[in-house]
C-alpha positions as CSV (number, residue, x, y, z in Angstrom):
1,M,-0.1,0.0,0.0
2,S,1.4,3.7,-0.8
3,D,2.7,6.2,1.7
4,E,1.8,8.7,-0.4
5,R,1.4,11.5,1.6
6,P,-0.9,15.2,-0.2
7,D,1.2,17.6,-0.4
8,D,-1.2,20.5,1.9
9,P,0.9,20.0,4.8
10,Q,-2.5,20.5,6.8
11,V,-3.9,17.3,5.8
12,R,-2.2,15.0,8.6
13,Y,-3.1,11.1,9.1
14,D,-3.4,10.1,12.3
15,Q,-1.5,6.5,11.9
16,A,-2.8,5.0,15.2
17,R,-6.4,5.1,13.5
18,Y,-4.9,3.3,10.4
19,V,-4.9,-0.6,9.6
20,E,-2.3,-1.8,6.9
21,N,-4.2,-3.1,4.3
22,G,-5.5,-6.8,5.2
23,E,-4.7,-6.9,8.8
24,Y,-7.3,-7.6,10.7
25,E,-8.3,-7.8,14.6
26,P,-9.6,-11.4,15.8
27,L,-12.4,-11.4,18.2
28,L,-11.6,-12.8,21.7
29,S,-13.2,-15.9,20.7
30,E,-10.7,-16.2,17.6
31,K,-7.8,-15.6,20.1
32,D,-5.7,-18.4,21.0
33,L,-8.3,-20.8,21.5
34,T,-5.9,-24.0,21.4
35,R,-3.5,-22.8,24.0
36,V,-4.3,-24.5,27.4
37,E,-2.4,-24.1,30.4
38,I,-1.4,-27.5,32.5
39,G,0.3,-27.3,36.2
40,G,3.8,-27.1,36.6
41,G,3.6,-24.1,34.3
42,E,3.5,-26.7,31.0
43,E,1.7,-25.9,28.1
44,T,0.9,-28.4,25.2
45,A,-0.5,-27.2,21.8
46,D,-2.9,-30.0,21.3
47,G,-5.1,-29.1,24.4
48,E,-4.1,-32.9,25.4
49,S,-4.4,-32.8,30.0
50,P,-3.2,-35.5,32.1
51,L,-6.2,-35.6,34.1
52,P,-8.9,-38.7,33.2
53,D,-10.8,-38.5,30.8
54,D,-14.3,-38.4,33.4
55,L,-12.9,-35.0,34.5
56,T,-12.5,-33.7,31.0
57,R,-14.1,-32.2,28.4
58,D,-14.1,-32.8,25.3
59,S,-14.3,-29.6,24.0
60,L,-14.4,-26.4,25.6
61,E,-13.3,-23.2,23.8
62,L,-12.0,-20.4,25.8
63,P,-9.8,-17.4,25.5
64,E,-6.8,-18.1,27.7
65,L,-5.9,-14.2,27.8
66,S,-4.2,-12.0,30.2
67,E,-5.0,-8.6,31.0
68,P,-2.4,-6.6,28.8
69,E,-4.2,-8.8,26.1
70,L,-7.5,-7.7,27.0
71,A,-6.4,-4.3,27.1
72,R,-4.5,-3.8,24.0
73,H,-7.3,-5.9,22.2
74,Y,-9.9,-3.2,23.3
75,T,-7.9,-0.1,22.5
76,R,-7.1,-1.5,19.3
77,L,-11.1,-2.1,18.3
78,S,-11.6,1.8,19.7
79,Q,-8.2,2.7,17.5
80,M,-10.5,1.9,14.2
81,I,-13.5,3.6,15.5
82,Y,-14.2,7.2,14.4
83,G,-16.2,9.5,16.4
84,I,-17.1,12.8,18.2
85,D,-13.6,12.5,20.4
86,S,-11.2,11.1,17.1
87,G,-11.7,14.6,14.8
88,P,-14.0,17.0,13.1
89,Y,-17.4,15.4,12.0
90,P,-19.1,17.3,9.9
91,L,-22.2,15.3,9.1
92,G,-24.9,17.8,7.6
93,S,-28.3,17.8,9.1
94,C,-27.3,15.5,12.2
95,T,-25.6,18.3,14.3
96,M,-22.7,16.0,15.3
97,K,-21.4,18.2,18.5
98,Y,-19.1,17.5,21.3
99,N,-20.2,15.8,24.5
100,P,-18.9,17.7,27.4
101,K,-17.4,15.1,29.7
102,F,-19.1,17.6,32.8
103,T,-22.6,15.8,31.7
104,E,-21.6,12.5,31.7
105,D,-20.2,13.3,35.5
106,V,-23.5,14.7,36.1
107,A,-25.1,11.5,35.4
108,A,-22.9,9.1,37.1
109,L,-23.8,10.9,39.9
110,P,-25.2,8.7,42.9
111,S,-27.9,11.0,43.7
112,A,-29.1,10.2,39.7
113,A,-29.4,7.0,40.5
114,V,-33.3,7.4,41.1
115,H,-35.8,4.2,40.5
116,P,-38.3,5.8,38.4
117,D,-41.5,3.2,40.4
118,R,-40.4,5.3,43.8
119,S,-43.1,7.9,45.2
120,E,-43.5,11.3,44.4
121,G,-43.1,12.8,47.6
122,S,-39.7,10.5,47.3
123,V,-38.1,11.9,44.1
124,Q,-39.3,16.0,44.7
125,G,-35.6,16.6,43.5
126,N,-35.7,14.5,39.8
127,L,-39.4,15.9,39.8
128,E,-37.7,19.9,40.4
129,L,-35.4,19.5,37.5
130,L,-37.9,18.1,35.0
131,Y,-40.3,20.5,35.3
132,R,-37.4,23.1,35.3
133,L,-36.6,21.4,32.4
134,Q,-39.5,22.3,30.7
135,D,-39.4,25.5,31.4
136,Y,-36.0,26.2,29.5
137,L,-37.2,24.4,26.7
138,G,-40.5,26.3,26.5
139,R,-38.5,29.5,26.6
140,I,-35.5,28.7,24.5
141,G,-38.7,27.7,21.8
142,G,-40.8,29.6,22.6
143,M,-43.4,27.4,23.2
144,D,-46.0,26.7,26.1
145,A,-46.2,23.5,27.9
146,V,-43.6,21.1,26.9
147,T,-43.7,17.1,27.4
148,L,-40.6,15.0,27.7
149,Q,-41.5,11.6,27.0
150,P,-40.0,11.5,23.3
151,P,-37.4,8.9,23.3
152,A,-35.9,10.2,19.7
153,G,-36.0,12.9,17.9
154,A,-37.9,11.1,15.4
155,A,-40.3,10.3,18.6
156,G,-40.5,13.9,18.9
157,E,-41.5,14.1,15.2
158,F,-44.6,11.4,15.5
159,V,-45.6,12.7,19.0
160,G,-46.0,16.2,17.5
161,I,-47.9,15.2,14.2
162,R,-49.9,12.5,17.2
163,V,-50.7,15.7,19.1
164,A,-51.9,17.7,15.6
165,A,-54.3,15.1,14.7
166,A,-56.0,14.9,18.2
167,Y,-56.6,18.9,18.5
168,H,-57.5,18.9,15.0
169,E,-60.3,15.7,15.3
170,H,-61.7,17.3,19.4
171,N,-62.5,20.4,17.1
172,G,-64.2,18.2,14.7
173,E,-62.1,18.7,12.0
174,G,-61.0,14.9,11.3
175,H,-61.6,15.7,7.7
176,R,-57.7,17.2,7.4
177,D,-55.8,14.0,6.3
178,E,-52.4,16.4,4.4
179,V,-49.5,17.1,6.1
180,I,-47.3,19.6,3.3
181,V,-43.5,19.4,3.8
182,P,-41.1,21.1,1.8
183,E,-38.7,19.2,-0.3
184,S,-35.7,21.3,1.9
185,A,-37.6,19.7,5.2
186,H,-35.5,17.2,7.1
187,G,-35.7,14.0,5.8
188,T,-37.4,12.4,8.2
189,N,-40.9,14.9,8.0
190,F,-42.2,12.8,4.7
191,A,-42.0,9.3,7.0
192,T,-43.7,10.9,9.8
193,A,-46.2,12.2,8.5
194,A,-47.0,9.1,6.3
195,L,-46.8,7.1,9.3
196,G,-48.7,9.8,11.1
197,G,-52.0,8.6,8.5
198,Y,-51.3,11.7,6.4
199,D,-51.3,12.0,2.6
200,V,-48.2,13.8,2.0
201,V,-47.9,16.9,0.0
202,S,-44.3,17.5,-1.2
203,L,-44.1,21.5,-1.7
204,P,-41.0,22.8,-4.5
205,S,-38.8,25.4,-3.7
206,D,-38.1,28.6,-5.1
207,D,-34.6,29.6,-7.0
208,E,-33.2,31.0,-3.8
209,G,-33.7,27.1,-2.3
210,R,-36.6,28.9,-0.1
211,V,-40.3,28.2,0.0
212,D,-42.1,29.1,-2.6
213,L,-45.5,31.2,-1.4
214,E,-47.8,30.5,-4.8
215,A,-46.8,26.9,-4.3
216,L,-47.3,26.8,-0.5
217,E,-50.9,28.6,-1.7
218,A,-51.3,26.6,-4.4
219,A,-50.9,23.7,-2.0
220,L,-53.0,24.4,0.9
221,S,-56.6,23.6,1.5
222,E,-59.5,22.8,3.7
223,N,-57.4,19.4,3.9
224,T,-54.1,21.0,5.2
225,A,-53.4,19.9,8.8
226,A,-50.7,21.4,8.9
227,L,-46.7,22.3,7.4
228,M,-43.8,20.5,8.3
229,L,-40.5,23.2,8.1
230,T,-37.6,23.3,8.8
231,N,-35.8,26.5,9.5
232,P,-33.2,26.9,8.9
233,N,-34.1,24.4,6.0
234,T,-31.1,21.9,5.0
235,L,-29.7,24.0,2.8
236,G,-28.5,26.3,5.9
237,L,-31.0,28.9,4.9
238,F,-33.8,30.8,6.7
239,E,-36.9,31.3,5.6
240,R,-37.3,35.0,5.7
241,D,-41.0,34.8,4.7
242,I,-41.7,32.3,7.6
243,T,-44.1,35.4,8.9
244,E,-46.3,35.2,5.7
245,I,-46.1,31.6,5.7
246,A,-47.2,31.4,9.6
247,E,-50.3,33.3,7.9
248,L,-50.9,31.4,5.8
249,V,-51.3,28.0,6.9
250,H,-53.1,29.2,9.8
251,D,-55.6,31.2,7.2
252,A,-56.1,28.0,5.8
253,G,-56.7,26.7,9.3
254,G,-54.1,24.2,9.2
255,L,-50.6,24.1,12.2
256,L,-47.5,24.9,11.7
257,Y,-44.4,22.6,13.1
258,Y,-41.8,23.3,13.6
259,D,-38.6,20.8,13.2
260,G,-36.2,21.4,15.3
261,A,-33.2,19.7,14.0
262,N,-31.7,22.6,13.0
263,L,-32.4,24.9,16.2
264,N,-28.6,25.1,17.0
265,A,-29.0,27.5,14.2
266,L,-30.9,30.0,16.3
267,L,-30.4,29.9,20.0
268,G,-30.0,33.0,22.1
269,R,-31.6,34.7,18.8
270,A,-34.8,33.6,17.9
271,R,-37.5,31.5,18.8
272,P,-39.9,29.2,16.6
273,G,-43.3,30.1,18.9
274,D,-42.2,33.6,17.9
275,M,-42.1,33.1,14.3
276,G,-46.2,31.3,14.3
277,F,-45.0,28.0,14.9
278,D,-48.0,25.8,16.9
279,V,-45.7,22.7,17.7
280,M,-42.2,21.5,17.8
281,H,-39.9,18.8,18.5
282,Y,-36.4,19.5,20.2
283,N,-33.3,17.0,19.4
284,V,-31.2,17.6,22.5
285,H,-28.5,15.9,21.0
286,K,-28.5,18.0,18.1
287,T,-28.7,21.0,20.1
288,F,-27.7,20.5,24.1
289,A,-25.0,18.0,23.5
290,T,-26.3,15.2,24.5
291,P,-25.3,11.8,23.0
292,H,-26.6,10.5,19.8
293,G,-29.6,7.8,20.4
294,G,-27.4,5.2,17.6
295,G,-30.8,3.3,18.4
296,G,-30.8,3.0,22.2
297,P,-31.5,5.7,24.6
298,G,-32.0,9.6,23.4
299,A,-34.8,12.4,23.9
300,G,-36.9,14.4,21.9
301,P,-38.8,16.6,23.7
302,V,-41.6,18.2,21.9
303,G,-43.2,22.2,22.8
304,V,-46.6,23.4,22.2
305,V,-48.6,27.0,22.0
306,D,-51.2,26.7,24.8
307,D,-54.1,25.5,22.3
308,L,-52.3,21.9,22.0
309,A,-51.4,22.0,25.3
310,P,-54.0,19.6,26.5
311,F,-53.6,16.9,24.2
312,L,-49.2,16.1,25.5
313,P,-48.9,12.9,26.7
314,A,-49.3,12.0,30.5
315,P,-47.8,12.3,32.6
316,R,-46.4,16.3,32.8
317,V,-44.7,18.0,35.6
318,R,-46.1,20.9,37.3
319,Q,-45.8,22.9,40.5
320,R,-48.4,23.0,43.0
321,E,-49.1,26.6,44.5
322,A,-47.1,27.9,47.7
323,E,-50.1,29.0,49.3
324,S,-52.4,25.9,48.2
325,A,-49.2,23.1,48.6
326,G,-49.3,23.0,52.4
327,G,-47.5,19.8,53.1
328,E,-47.7,17.6,49.9
329,P,-44.9,17.6,47.6
330,R,-44.2,20.9,46.0
331,Y,-43.8,19.3,42.8
332,E,-46.4,16.5,41.1
333,R,-47.4,14.8,37.6
334,F,-50.2,15.2,36.0
335,E,-52.0,13.9,33.3
336,P,-53.4,16.7,30.3
337,D,-57.3,16.8,30.1
338,H,-57.0,15.4,26.7
339,T,-54.0,14.0,26.3
340,I,-52.5,11.4,23.4
341,G,-51.8,9.0,26.3
342,K,-48.4,8.0,27.7
343,V,-45.4,7.2,24.4
344,H,-43.1,6.5,26.5
345,G,-41.9,5.0,30.3
346,F,-42.6,6.9,33.2
347,H,-41.2,10.9,32.2
348,G,-38.8,9.9,29.1
349,N,-35.0,8.9,29.3
350,W,-34.1,10.1,32.2
351,L,-30.1,10.5,32.2
352,V,-30.5,11.5,28.8
353,L,-32.7,14.9,29.7
354,L,-30.4,15.5,33.1
355,K,-27.6,15.7,30.8
356,A,-29.2,18.7,28.7
357,F,-30.2,20.7,31.8
358,A,-26.6,20.5,33.0
359,Y,-25.8,21.7,29.2
360,I,-28.4,24.3,29.4
361,A,-27.8,25.1,32.9
362,R,-24.2,25.6,32.5
363,L,-24.2,27.8,29.5
364,G,-27.0,30.3,29.8
365,D,-28.4,32.9,28.1
366,E,-25.0,34.4,26.8
367,G,-23.6,30.6,26.3
368,L,-26.7,29.3,24.5
369,A,-26.3,32.7,22.0
370,D,-22.5,32.5,21.5
371,A,-22.8,28.7,20.3
372,S,-25.5,29.8,17.8
373,A,-23.2,32.9,16.9
374,S,-20.4,30.5,16.6
375,A,-21.8,27.5,14.5
376,V,-22.9,29.9,12.0
377,L,-19.7,31.2,11.5
378,N,-17.3,28.7,11.3
379,A,-20.2,27.1,8.7
380,N,-19.5,30.4,6.0
381,Y,-15.5,30.2,6.8
382,L,-15.6,26.6,5.7
383,A,-17.9,27.3,3.3
384,E,-15.6,30.2,1.5
385,R,-11.9,27.6,2.1
386,I,-13.4,25.0,0.0
387,E,-13.2,24.7,-4.0
388,Y,-16.4,22.7,-4.5
389,D,-19.1,24.7,-5.5
390,V,-21.4,26.0,-3.1
391,P,-24.5,27.1,-3.8
392,Y,-26.7,29.7,-2.3
393,G,-25.7,31.2,1.0
394,P,-25.0,33.3,3.2
395,F,-25.5,30.4,5.7
396,H,-26.6,29.5,9.1
397,H,-25.3,26.5,10.7
398,E,-24.7,24.2,7.5
399,F,-24.6,24.2,3.6
400,V,-24.9,22.1,0.8
401,A,-22.1,22.1,-1.4
402,S,-21.8,19.9,-4.6
403,A,-19.2,17.1,-5.8
404,G,-20.0,18.2,-9.9
405,E,-18.6,15.6,-11.5
406,Q,-17.4,13.7,-8.8
407,D,-19.4,11.4,-7.3
408,A,-20.6,12.4,-3.6
409,A,-20.5,8.8,-2.6
410,D,-16.9,8.5,-3.7
411,V,-16.1,11.7,-2.5
412,A,-17.0,10.7,1.1
413,K,-15.3,7.4,1.0
414,R,-11.9,9.4,-0.6
415,M,-12.1,12.1,2.8
416,L,-11.2,9.5,5.3
417,D,-8.4,8.4,4.3
418,Y,-7.0,12.1,4.6
419,G,-8.1,11.6,8.7
420,V,-11.6,13.5,8.3
421,H,-15.3,12.5,8.0
422,P,-17.1,13.3,5.6
423,P,-20.1,15.5,5.2
424,T,-23.5,13.7,4.6
425,T,-24.4,12.9,0.8
426,K,-26.6,12.5,-2.2
427,W,-29.1,15.0,0.0
428,P,-30.9,17.5,0.0
429,E,-31.6,16.0,-3.8
430,I,-31.7,20.1,-4.7
431,V,-28.3,20.4,-5.2
432,P,-27.1,18.0,-7.4
433,E,-23.9,15.5,-5.8
434,A,-24.7,16.7,-2.3
435,L,-22.0,17.5,0.1
436,M,-24.3,18.3,3.0
437,T,-21.8,20.2,5.7
438,E,-22.2,21.6,8.9
439,P,-18.8,21.9,11.5
440,T,-20.6,23.2,14.7
441,E,-19.4,25.8,17.2
442,V,-17.1,23.3,18.3
443,E,-13.8,23.6,16.1
444,S,-11.5,25.8,16.1
445,K,-10.4,27.3,12.8
446,A,-7.3,25.6,12.3
447,T,-9.4,22.5,12.5
448,L,-11.8,24.1,9.9
449,D,-8.9,24.8,7.6
450,R,-7.4,21.1,8.1
451,L,-11.4,20.0,6.8
452,A,-11.2,22.1,4.0
453,A,-8.0,21.0,3.1
454,A,-9.1,17.8,3.0
455,F,-11.9,18.8,0.5
456,N,-9.3,20.8,-1.7
457,A,-7.3,17.5,-1.8
458,V,-10.2,15.5,-2.7
459,A,-11.9,17.7,-5.2
460,G,-8.4,18.0,-7.4
461,E,-8.0,13.7,-7.4
462,D,-9.5,11.8,-10.2
463,D,-11.9,9.3,-10.4
464,A,-9.6,6.2,-10.5
465,T,-8.2,7.1,-7.1
466,L,-11.7,8.1,-5.6
467,A,-13.2,5.0,-6.9
468,D,-10.5,3.0,-5.6
469,A,-11.1,4.7,-1.6
470,P,-10.6,4.3,1.3
471,E,-7.0,3.4,1.4
472,R,-6.4,3.7,5.0
473,T,-9.6,2.5,7.1
474,T,-9.7,-0.9,8.4
475,A,-12.3,-1.7,6.2
476,R,-11.9,-0.8,2.8
477,R,-14.5,-0.4,-0.2
478,I,-17.6,-1.5,1.4
479,D,-21.0,-3.3,-0.4
480,Q,-23.0,-0.3,1.5
481,T,-26.2,-2.3,-0.7
482,S,-25.4,-6.1,0.3
483,A,-24.8,-4.9,4.2
484,A,-27.6,-3.8,4.6
485,R,-30.1,-5.7,2.6
486,T,-28.4,-9.0,4.1
487,P,-26.3,-8.6,6.7
488,R,-24.1,-10.9,8.6
489,L,-26.6,-11.6,12.3
490,S,-24.4,-14.6,13.0
491,W,-20.3,-15.2,14.0
492,H,-18.5,-18.1,12.4
493,H,-15.0,-19.4,12.7
494,L,-12.3,-17.9,9.8
495,E,-12.0,-21.5,8.8
496,D,-15.7,-22.1,9.0
497,E,-15.7,-19.2,5.6
C-alpha cells in the first residue's frame, strides 16, 4: 500500500487509527483457542490433559488471554472507530456536537440513580429538575408547554403530529388528512407524516432554495392539517418569509410544525414560537450536546402553544402553588385533559434529559447565544474555504456543496483517507451530488482549515483514485447495499468461511 501523503501540509494522518491493508483484529473468541495451561507451568499445543477422561471436556473453546492482551484488544478496536472524540464530524443536518464530559459526570452521580417507581414525595428533586427543563425548553423555543417523554427526535416528530391530529379531531376537523412538506425539509418529515396516517404533499423550493409562497398557497386547502418546516432549512437558509408562511397556514386552518433539527443555528437569537409555529420537537443531541441515541436511549421533547397543551402525552410535571401546597409535595405529576396517552415509560429517558439540563444550565442565555453565533460563523468560513461549488448562501449552521462531476459517495469515502469524517452525501436532492456539511460551533479555525484542506485535496483527484477509496481504513470498499439488505447476523470461525 502506498505511503504517499498529500502535498497540503494541513492534511495530517492519524497513524494510530489506520491499519495496514489486510491486517485483522480477531475477536476474543478467535484468540489462542488451542492454548491450554497445565499445572507445573507446562503447556501443550494440542490441548491434551493429564487428567482422567471423566474429569475433562472434549471441547471447551475459551480464550486464554492476559490482562495486557485484553487491554490491547479493546484499545485496538477503539482505534479503528472514528467518533466526535477523534476529530471533526461534519455530518450535515446531524449536528454532531462534542459531548462535554461534565454532563457525563453529572449523570454518573449516585443521586441521579433514582428508580422511576419511587413515590412522588421521595423524588421531588428529580421532578423539580424535569419541571425546570420543561421551562428551559419552553422559553428557548417560545412554547407554552413541553413534554419530555419522546425517546428520540423522530419519536418527537411522531408525537407532534399525533398531538396535531388529536387537536383537529377534537375540534371536529378530522377530515384534514394532508401534511405539506417542503423538499428542503428534514428527511424524516415525509416519513413522520405518512406514519401519522396523512397524505404527504411535497412542496417545491423557489430559485433561492426557500419555500415557494405561490406553491404553498396552491397546496393549502381545507384538507391541510399541518405544514412541517425546518428553519433554517437543510440548505442552511433561513426562511425569510416565515411570518407570511405562518399566516397562510393558519388562515387555511392548519398548524405550523417546527422541526428542531436545526435549532442550533437559532439558540438565544430567534424562537420558533415567535415566528408562528404551533408545535415543535427538540433534538437534545443536536442542540444540547447529549449523546446521539444510535438506536439506544435518546430524547426528543415536544413543545406546543397553549391550544395544543391539553393533548400532550401523560404524565407531565407541574408545580403546585405555594399557598395551596400545605404539607404536600411541591412538584406533582398530572395528566393533561385530552392527552394522547403515554408514548414512553415514565418521564422519558431520565439520564439523557439530565445531561441536557446540565448543558443548558451551565451555558445560560449568553452561552447558548454564543454557541449559535459560532456555529453560523464556522459554517460560512468553511463554505468559503473549500473549492467545490457552494450554491446559495450566506448560511446559518450548515451548507450544501456540490461534488459536480465527481460522485459524492466516492468523495466521502476518499475523505476518510485524509483522516476526517466526510459530510452527509446525496441529500438534499436540490443540489446535485450534494455534500451537506455542518462543522458545528466546537471546531477551531485550525480544524476548519484542515477540513477544507481535505475537501480540496479530494476535489483535485481523478475518478480512478476516488473509485478505489478508502485505502487507509480498517474496512476498505464496503458493499453498503449488500450489508444493509443481507447482513451477517451470526459469527463464524474464520476457518469455517
